[in-house]
GUBAKE-42001 format. One record per residue: residue in three letters; x, y, z of N, C-alpha, C, O in turn. Coordinates in steps of 0.02 Angstrom, whole numbers, padded with zeros to 5 digits, always signed. Layout:
N
ALAXYZXYZXYZXYZ/...
end
This chain:
118
MET+00041-00060+00000+00000+00000+00000+00043+00063+00000+00027+00112-00033/LYS+00100+00061+00038+00145+00119+00038+00172+00133-00031+00179+00191-00051/LEU+00188+00080-00068+00216+00088-00134+00165+00122-00181+00183+00166-00220/VAL+00103+00101-00176+00050+00131-00217+00043+00205-00201+00035+00247-00246/ARG+00045+00222-00136+00039+00292-00116+00099+00332-00142+00091+00390-00162/SER+00158+00302-00141+00218+00336-00166+00210+00353-00240+00227+00408-00262/PHE+00185+00305-00278+00173+00317-00349+00120+00371-00359+00125+00413-00404/ALA+00069+00371-00317+00016+00421-00322+00045+00491-00307+00027+00539-00342/PHE+00088+00496-00257+00120+00561-00242+00163+00584-00300+00162+00643-00318/ALA+00201+00538-00329+00244+00555-00386+00202+00578-00446+00220+00628-00478/CYS+00149+00543-00460+00105+00563-00516+00073+00631-00502+00064+00671-00548/ASN+00055+00643-00440+00027+00707-00421+00079+00763-00432+00062+00817-00455/GLY+00142+00749-00416+00195+00798-00427+00202+00814-00501+00211+00872-00520/LEU+00199+00763-00543+00201+00774-00616+00142+00817-00639+00150+00863-00678/LYS+00084+00800-00613+00023+00837-00632+00028+00910-00610+00011+00955-00649/ILE+00051+00922-00549+00058+00990-00524+00108+01029-00567+00095+01086-00586/CYS+00164+00997-00582+00216+01031-00621+00190+01048-00691+00200+01103-00715/PHE+00156+01001-00722+00130+01014-00789+00076+01069-00788+00073+01110-00833/ALA+00035+01068-00737-00021+01117-00733+00003+01187-00716-00027+01236-00737/SER+00058+01193-00678+00075+01259-00651+00141+01288-00678+00154+01347-00666/GLU+00181+01249-00712+00247+01273-00732+00252+01278-00808+00253+01228-00844/THR+00254+01339-00832+00259+01351-00905+00321+01320-00934+00319+01289-00987/ASN+00378+01327-00901+00440+01299-00927+00436+01223-00933+00464+01194-00980/PHE+00402+01190-00887+00394+01118-00891+00354+01099-00953+00370+01051-00988/LYS+00301+01138-00967+00261+01126-01027+00304+01135-01090+00297+01097-01138/ILE+00347+01184-01090+00392+01195-01147+00439+01135-01155+00450+01112-01211/HIS+00466+01110-01100+00510+01051-01103+00472+00990-01129+00500+00950-01166/VAL+00410+00982-01109+00370+00926-01134+00359+00933-01209+00366+00884-01246/LEU+00344+00993-01231+00335+01005-01303+00399+00990-01342+00397+00958-01395/LEU+00456+01012-01316+00520+00999-01349+00536+00924-01348+00566+00899-01395/ALA+00517+00890-01295+00527+00817-01293+00486+00782-01347+00510+00735-01378/ILE+00425+00806-01358+00383+00777-01410+00414+00791-01479+00413+00747-01522/VAL+00440+00851-01488+00474+00868-01552+00533+00821-01562+00543+00795-01617/ALA+00574+00812-01510+00633+00768-01515+00613+00697-01531+00644+00664-01572/ALA+00561+00672-01497+00539+00604-01509+00512+00596-01580+00524+00546-01613/THR+00475+00646-01603+00449+00645-01672+00505+00644-01722+00504+00606-01771/LEU+00556+00686-01711+00614+00687-01755+00650+00619-01753+00672+00593-01804/GLY+00656+00591-01693+00689+00527-01686+00655+00472-01726+00687+00431-01758/ILE+00589+00472-01722+00551+00423-01760+00557+00437-01835+00570+00391-01874/GLY+00548+00500-01854+00550+00518-01925+00618+00507-01958+00622+00492-02017/LEU+00671+00515-01919+00738+00508-01947+00770+00441-01931+00828+00429-01947/SER+00732+00396-01901+00754+00328-01886+00822+00327-01850+00870+00296-01874/ILE+00825+00361-01794+00889+00363-01757+00903+00294-01726+00858+00254-01715/SER+00966+00282-01713+00988+00217-01687+00969+00209-01613+00948+00257-01581/ALA+00978+00149-01588+00963+00136-01517+01007+00179-01472+00983+00205-01422/GLY+01070+00186-01488+01115+00228-01448+01094+00301-01450+01098+00335-01399/GLU+01073+00324-01508+01049+00392-01514+00985+00403-01475+00975+00455-01444/TRP+00941+00352-01476+00880+00356-01436+00897+00361-01362+00867+00401-01326/LEU+00945+00322-01341+00965+00323-01271+00990+00393-01251+00972+00419-01199/ALA+01031+00423-01294+01057+00490-01280+01000+00541-01277+00997+00582-01231/ILE+00954+00538-01325+00898+00586-01327+00852+00576-01266+00832+00625-01234/LEU+00836+00514-01251+00792+00500-01194+00824+00520-01128+00790+00546-01083/CYS+00889+00508-01121+00924+00529-01060+00922+00605-01052+00912+00631-00998/CYS+00930+00640-01108+00927+00713-01106+00857+00737-01087+00849+00783-01047/ILE+00806+00706-01116+00737+00725-01100+00724+00716-01025+00698+00761-00992/VAL+00743+00658-01000+00732+00644-00928+00772+00692-00885+00746+00717-00835/LEU+00834+00704-00903+00877+00749-00864+00846+00818-00860+00840+00846-00805/VAL+00826+00847-00916+00799+00915-00916+00733+00918-00877+00722+00964-00838/MET+00690+00870-00888+00625+00871-00854+00634+00862-00778+00600+00895-00739/ALA+00678+00818-00758+00691+00808-00686+00722+00870-00656+00703+00890-00600/MET+00769+00901-00691+00799+00963-00665+00748+01019-00660+00749+01057-00612/GLU+00703+01023-00708+00651+01074-00706+00605+01063-00646+00584+01110-00612/MET+00589+01000-00633+00546+00985-00576+00583+01001-00510+00552+01028-00464/MET+00646+00985-00506+00685+01002-00445+00689+01077-00437+00683+01103-00381/ASN+00700+01113-00491+00703+01186-00488+00636+01214-00462+00635+01258-00420/SER+00581+01188-00488+00515+01210-00466+00505+01196-00392+00478+01237-00356/ALA+00526+01137-00370+00519+01119-00300+00560+01165-00255+00537+01187-00203/VAL+00622+01179-00276+00665+01224-00237+00633+01294-00233+00632+01324-00180/GLU+00608+01319-00290+00576+01385-00290+00516+01387-00243+00508+01435-00206/LYS+00474+01335-00246+00415+01335-00203+00434+01330-00129+00404+01364-00087/LEU+00484+01290-00114+00507+01284-00045+00535+01351-00021+00522+01372+00036/CYS+00574+01384-00062+00602+01449-00044+00546+01500-00032+00551+01540+00014/ASP+00495+01498-00073+00439+01545-00066+00401+01533+00000+00377+01580+00031/VAL+00397+01470+00021+00365+01454+00084+00409+01476+00143+00385+01503+00193/ALA+00474+01463+00136+00520+01478+00190+00529+01553+00202+00539+01575+00258/HIS+00526+01592+00148+00538+01664+00155+00496+01700+00103+00514+01702+00044/LYS+00441+01729+00125+00393+01760+00078+00420+01823+00045+00407+01836-00014/GLU+00458+01863+00082+00485+01925+00054+00551+01911+00018+00580+01857+00024/PHE+00574+01961-00021+00638+01953-00055+00693+01945-00004+00696+01979+00047/HIS+00737+01898-00019+00796+01887+00023+00854+01870-00024+00847+01827-00067/PRO+00911+01904-00017+00966+01892-00063+00991+01820-00062+01012+01793-00113/GLY+00989+01788-00004+01010+01717+00000+00963+01671-00037+00985+01624-00070/ILE+00898+01685-00033+00848+01646-00069+00858+01655-00144+00851+01608-00183/LYS+00872+01717-00165+00884+01731-00236+00943+01689-00262+00940+01661-00317/VAL+00996+01684-00223+01054+01645-00243+01034+01571-00251+01054+01540-00301/VAL+00996+01544-00205+00974+01474-00209+00933+01463-00271+00943+01415-00308/LYS+00885+01508-00284+00842+01502-00343+00883+01508-00407+00871+01470-00455/ASP+00931+01554-00409+00973+01563-00468+01016+01501-00482+01025+01481-00539/ILE+01042+01471-00429+01082+01410-00437+01040+01353-00465+01061+01317-00510/ALA+00979+01346-00438+00934+01293-00463+00916+01305-00536+00914+01258-00576/ALA+00904+01368-00554+00889+01384-00624+00950+01371-00668+00942+01349-00725/GLY+01008+01385-00642+01070+01371-00680+01079+01297-00694+01104+01279-00748/ALA+01058+01255-00648+01062+01183-00659+01018+01161-00717+01037+01120-00758/VAL+00959+01190-00720+00914+01176-00777+00946+01200-00842+00944+01165-00892/PHE+00974+01259-00839+01005+01288-00899+01062+01244-00925+01067+01231-00985/ILE+01105+01220-00880+01160+01177-00900+01134+01113-00933+01159+01092-00985/SER+01083+01083-00903+01055+01021-00932+01022+01035-00999+01025+00993-01045/ALA+00990+01093-01006+00957+01110-01070+01008+01123-01125+00998+01102-01182/VAL+01063+01157-01108+01115+01169-01158+01147+01103-01180+01157+01091-01239/PHE+01162+01060-01131+01190+00994-01148+01142+00955-01193+01163+00923-01241/SER+01078+00959-01177+01028+00923-01217+01023+00952-01287+01015+00914-01335/PHE+01027+01017-01293+01025+01048-01359+01085+01026-01401+01078+01009-01460/ILE+01144+01026-01371+01204+01004-01407+01197+00931-01428+01215+00913-01484/THR+01173+00889-01382+01162+00819-01398+01114+00811-01457+01126+00772-01503/ALA+01059+00849-01455+01010+00846-01509+01041+00867-01576+01028+00836-01627/MET+01083+00918-01575+01116+00940-01637+01163+00886-01663+01165+00873-01723/VAL+01200+00854-01618+01246+00801-01639+01208+00742-01669+01230+00713-01719/VAL+01151+00726-01640+01111+00669-01665+01073+00687-01728+01074+00650-01777/PHE+01039+00745-01728+00991+00760-01781+01020+00794-01843+00998+00781-01899/ILE+01069+00838-01835+01094+00875-01893+01121+00829-01948+01103+00838-02006/PRO+01163+00780-01932+01186+00735-01986+01129+00697-02020+01130+00687-02080/LYS+01079+00677-01981+01021+00642-02009+00981+00688-02054+00958+00667-02108/ILE+00972+00750-02033+00934+00798-02074+00971+00812-02139+00941+00815-02192/ILE+01037+00821-02134+01077+00834-02194+01071+00776-02243+01062+00786-02303/MET+01077+00714-02216+01070+00655-02260+01000+00651-02291+00993+00634-02349/TYR+00949+00668-02252+00880+00667-02276+00870+00717-02332+00834+00704-02380/LEU+00901+00775-02326+00892+00828-02376+00929+00815-02441+00913+00844-02493/LYS+00980+00771-02439+01019+00757-02499+00983+00711-02547+01010+00694-02600/
end
């Protein structure tokens, strides 16, 4: 029963994030674009693994960033320079994962697109 409740809490977290976080919705849309490109360009199993790892990394980082921001907002309602630093660091983690994912996508997809266009 505990396991079922844990899954329910996790699903609720996904639902909350999707419903309330614009950036999460953007990441979901980009994940759909990447998956569609992967299918359309017949990427290899290794390339799928790289793309899926990037998708999971960015979405998980976005969820952690959202959780940190919400916790900070509860802990300190007014502006606080220390809270700003924490939020900026969490946002930076999302940014690093997104840049890495973009580079990975370019390495995987650009050669396939070039071959497709020839």
